[in-house]
N, C-alpha and C positions, 0 to 999 in steps of 0.2 A: 595558565588561567589563574586568576585570583582565587584564593581560598574563600569560599562563600560563607563559612561558618560565622565569621565576624558579622557579616551583613545580616544573616538570619537572626543572630542574637540581638543585634540592634533593632531590627524590625519587631521582634517579639517584645522587647522592652517598650517600644512605642505603642504597640497594639495591645498591651496588657490590659485585660478587662474589657476590651472593645470587640464587638462582633463585626467581622468583616466578611463580605461575600465576593466571590470571584466568578465571572462568566468567561469560560474558555471555549472557543469554537475553533475546531480544526477543519481545514479544507483539504481535499485531494486524497493522496494515496495512504496506504496503511502505515507507511513509515512516518507520515505526518501525524496520523492519529496517535501513533506510539510516542512521538515527540510531545504531543499535547498531554498525554498521560504523565510524562515526566515533568512537564510544566506544572501540572496539578500536584504532583508529588512534592515539588519544592514549595508551592503555595501552602500545602497542608502543613509543612514544617513551620511555616511562618504564622499559622493559625487561621488561615482562610477556610471557610466552608464554601460550597459551590451552589450555584443557581443556574437554572436554564432560562431565566428571565433577565435580559440585559438591563431592564429598567430598574431592577432592585440591586444591581451590582455596584460595589465600591471600586472594583477593578475589572476591566475588560481586556482580554488578550485574544487577538485574532491570529491564529496560526495558519499561515497562508501557503498556497500552492502556486507554482509558476510554470507548470507544464504548458499551458495555453494562455495566450494573451487575453482570451475571453474570461479566464479565471481571475487574472489580475484586474481586469476592468470591473468585474463583479465585486472584488474586495474593495477597490477604490470607491465604488458606489456605497458600500456598507460603511466604510470609514467616513465618507462625507455625511452620511445620514446621522452619524454619532455626534456631529457638531451640536445638534439640539440637546442631546443628553448631557453634554459637557456644560452647556449654558444653564440647564436646569439644575445641575449638580456640579458646581465648580471644583469640588474636591475629588471628583471621579478621575481615576487614572486609566488611560487607554494605552495599550502597548500592541505592537504588531511584530510577529515573529515568523519564522519559516522561510521557505524558498524565495519568496518575493524579496524579502529584506536582505537576503544574501547578495543581491545585486546592488552595487554601490549607487548606481543612478536612481534606483527605486528608493533606497534609504534617504538619499538627498531630496528626492521629490516629496516624500512624506514630511521631511523636516521643513521644507519651504512652503508647501501648499496645504498642509493639514495641521494647524497649530493645536488642534484638540488631542493629537497624539503626543505622549510623553516620552516614549522610548521605542526603539526597534532592536530586535535580537536576531542574530543569524542562526543558521541551522545547527551549527556545532557549538554555539555559545550559550546553551541553556543554563549552564552553571553560573553565568553572569547575571541571571535574572534578579537575585536578591540585591546585588549591588545597584543595578539600574533602578529597581523599585525603590530602594532607600533614597537614591538621588531624587527621584520623582516626588517622594513624600516630603523631602526637604525643600522642594520648590524649584529644582533644576528644570529649566524650560524643555530641554530635549537631551536625551542620552542615547548612545548607540554602541553596540558591540556586534560587528558582523565578521570578525576575524575567524579563520579556520583553525580549529583545535583538534588534537588527537585524543583529548580527554573524553571518554565515553560516559561520563557521569555514572559510574558504577555504583556510587553510594546513594543515588537518588532512587527512592522507592516510588514506583509508578502508582497513580490512582487509576486503576483499570476500569474500563467501562463495563466489562463483563466479569462475572464471577466464575465462568467455566471455560472461556476462550481467551487466550493470551497471545499477544504478538511479542516476539523477541527479536529485535534487530541483532544480526550477527556481524554486519559490516555496514559501512557508510561510504558514499561517494561512488564514482564510476570513472573508468579509464577508456571507455569505448568511443565517445564522441561521435555518435550517430548524427548525421547532418541535420536531422529534424529536431533534435533533443537538446533542451536547455539544462538538463540535470547535472552534467559534469561541471557546469559553470556555477551552479548554485549549491551543490552538495560536495564539491571538491573531489580530490582523487580518492581511490579505493583505500579504505582503512579497516582492517579486520580486528574484531575483538578477540581476546585470547579464548582458546577453547575451554580453559579451566573456568573462566567467568561465565561463559555460556552454559556449560554443563551444570555449574552450581546454580545458576538462575532457573534453568528448566527443572532441576531436581526440586528446588524450593516450591516452584509453581505446582508441580505434580503432587507434592506432599500436602499442599494446602487445598487440593481438590480440583485443580484445573484439568480439563479433559481434552482440550485441543491446544496445541502449541504451533503457532505460525512463525516460522523463521523468515526474517525479512532482510532484504538487501536489494540494491539496484541490480546486481548480478550475483546471486548467491553462489553460482557455479565457480566463480573466481575467488571464493572465500579462501583465505590462508596464503594466497600468493605473496603477500607482503610480510608474512610471518616467518621467523626462523623456526626450525623444528619439523617442517615438512607436513603439517596437518593440512589435509585437503577437505573440501566439502563432503565428499563421500565418506571419508574417515570420520568426520564430525558426526554425520548422520548415524553411523554405526555405533559410535560412543553414546549418543543420545538414546538410541534404540535399546541400550542395556539398562537404562534407568527403570527401576521397579515402579509399577503402577499401571493403571488402566487408562491409557490416553492415546491420542493420535498425533502424529507429527506431519505438518504440511510446510511448504516453503514456496516463496516467490520473491523475485522473478528470475527466470532462467534465461540466459543468452544462448542461442543455439550453437555459437562457435565454441562454447565451453561445455556443451552437454556431452559428456564422455560416455563410453560404454561402461566404464566403472560406475558412473552415477546411475545409469539405468539398472545395472545388476544390483546395486545397493538398494534401490527402491524395491525391487522384487525380493531381495533377500531379507530385508528388515520387516519384522512383523508389525511394528508400530508406525512405519512410514506409509502415508496414504498412497493408494494405488491410482494416482492421477498425476499428470504433469502439465503445467501451463508453460508452453514453449512458443513465445511470440515469433512468428515468421515475418510479419509485416507486409510481405509481397511474395508472389510466386514467380516474379520476373527477375532474372539475373541482372539485367541492365538497371532495373529500379533498385535492386538490392545494392548494386555497386554505387549508385547515386546516393543511396542512404548510408553508405559506408558500413554495411552490416558485417562484412568480412566472412561471408559464407555464400554458397550458391544454393539454388533450389534443390539440385541433385544431392549436395552434401546434407542439407536439411532432411530430405526424404530418406536418406540412409539411416538417420536416427529413427525416423518413423518406422521404417521397415524392420529395424532391429527390435523395436518395441512390439510391433504387431506379430513378429515371428515368435516372440516369447509368450505373448498373450493377445490374441486378436481383439479381445473385449476391453483392453486397457483404455482408460479414459484420458483423452488428449484435448486440451483447449489451446487457443491461440489468440493473438492480437493481429488485426489487419488494418493498414492505412489505405484508404481509398483516395485516389486523385492526387497522389504525390506529384510534384511539379512536372508537367509535360508527360504524364503517364499516357501512353498510347492505348488504343483499343486492344492491340495484341498483347501488351504488357498486362492489361487488366484481365484479359482472357486467361493468361498464364496463371494468374492468382486463382481464378475460378477452377482451373484444372488441378492446381495443387490442393485446393480445399476438397474437391471431389475425391482425390486420391487418398489424402490423409484421413478423411472421415472423422472430423472433430465432433465431439459431443456438443461443444459450444464455441462460439467465437465472440471476441469483443472487438467491434469494428468502429472506426472513426474516419470521418472525412478529413483529409489533411487540412491543418490550420497553420498558417504562416506564424513562425515564432521569431521575433526580432532577436538578433544576437546569435542565430544559428546559420550555418552555411546554406541550408536549404532555402532560407528566406531570401537569399540573393539569386536563386535560380530562376530562369524564365519559366513562366507558366501560362500557357494559352488555353488551358481547359476551363470551360465555363462552369459555373456553379450548377447549372441544370444538368450537364453531363455527369458531374460528380454525384449529384443526388440520384440520378438514374442508375449509375453504377452501384451505389450503395443499396438501392432497392433490389437490384438483381442479385447482388451478393447475399443479402438477407434471405431472399427467396430460395436460392440454392442451398444455403445452410439450413433453412427451415426444413427442407425436404430431407437433408442428411440427418438432422437431429431427430426428426420423426421416425426415421428408419432405425437409427442407432439405439434410441431409447427402448425400442421393442425388445431388445436382447435381455432386458432386466425382468420382463414379465415371467412370473413363475419362479423367480430366484429369491433368495434371502439376502437382504442388505442390512448391514449394521449402520445405524443412524444416530448421530448426535443431535438431539432435539434442541433447537435454538429459539423456538417461539411458537405462537399461535398462528395457524393458517389465516391469511388475509382473504382467501377465496372460498374456504369451506368452513361452515359453522360446525363446531365440535371436533375439528381436526387440528393437529399440530404439524409443524414443519421442521425439517432439519436437513442435514447433508450427510451423505454416505461417504465411505472412504474414497469413492470415485468422484467426489465433489458434485454429486447429483442431488438435486432437490427432491426430497421424499416427503410426502404428506400422508398422514394416516389418522384414524380416530384416536383421540386422546385429550387430556386436559393439561393445564399449566403445571401440574405436579411433575410432569415428565421433562420439563425444560431443564437443560443442563445435564441430562442423563443419556446414556446409550440405550438404544432399543433395537431388537431384532425385528425386522419387518419383512413380510412376504409381499412381493409386488404383484398386483392384480391388474394394473392398467398403466399405460404409458401415454405421454403427450410429447410435444416437441420442446418442452422446457422443464418438465418434471415427471415424476412417476408417483402413482398412488398405490398404497399398500394397506395391509392390516397387520397389527402387532401380533407377534407370535407369543 
């Protein structure tokens, strides 16, 4: 990748003495949000300040998501609406980055159909931003860099949205090729950052006051497989756990095929690693899992659950479920309900299957009506609501350590935060508690949160 220092220096000369505002909007997952923070970091080096109002921006960057076609359609609608902004302000520069633009046909569509857009930037080409921006300032009609790079932009200081919670990508890309997922095609193959760089970044964050570190990757469990030296994800967690400071370590997402006994033991052994695990199962049916190319069975998945429950029956588990995968039968759906009842998740994140062009699942026959899919979703949520209501009762009378992240939206005079178990906890307090840990005794439970009083 080109050294961007030259382009940063040239832009700083051009912008000297001029106030420039940038509007950066990220869509989708936390990795995308982290990429948006890196984009802001580069723009800060160039002298931009930031605005939440696109109407007062000199530069607009839409950092996009491609997980669902509906997400792409939404972004195209927003890009189209910005034609008016460009007409009102001809010097306005509009760029599109992220997973959408990593697809060559999307980048070409933007070039041909949206003349208001000056450049597109791929997911691993963030360091090219100053070069493309300089070209746009000099009047180039359209610039693009959607190549895949191994450069992790270690020198880019992120402009973080939070002063106490930080996301730290530890790897990029995915090798799994689940049949419903576009991510391997837009994020590339798995590439791990060095353990030294990750440990150094987390240490700096903790020293500057960050209380929650979220380690990110499409499949964090396979971290280090591409590195020499034999560092695995459990070993990385143990090294991070040694860092001095009062903070909590979380991570996502985990693939069940790589969720080892070593990982589970590490979670229990490390004092700073959160006592919760998000383990996406997607379906409880072996035949559906095979069509999804998930490379595990329901039995294999539940062996992991059993190991966790045998160590601590109250351990917090969450998952993802896809309802209505192509030609999912009634029996296959019932198998998913059976797995949910057995695993007893604290929470599930459920989605009705949405066809994604470019994936193998999009070519599969599907005779299930939207009405049936919606009814299955309703039933799934009903079953999980009962489980969550029962599971959350186990916290009543117990003490939970909570990182306060905001004012409650439901209770006046209350604050809200999350416990080590990633449970929403609300209790009486004011904004001075935001960003701090608090010990809370739980006095009431619901199916989505618990209520307590500060000790």
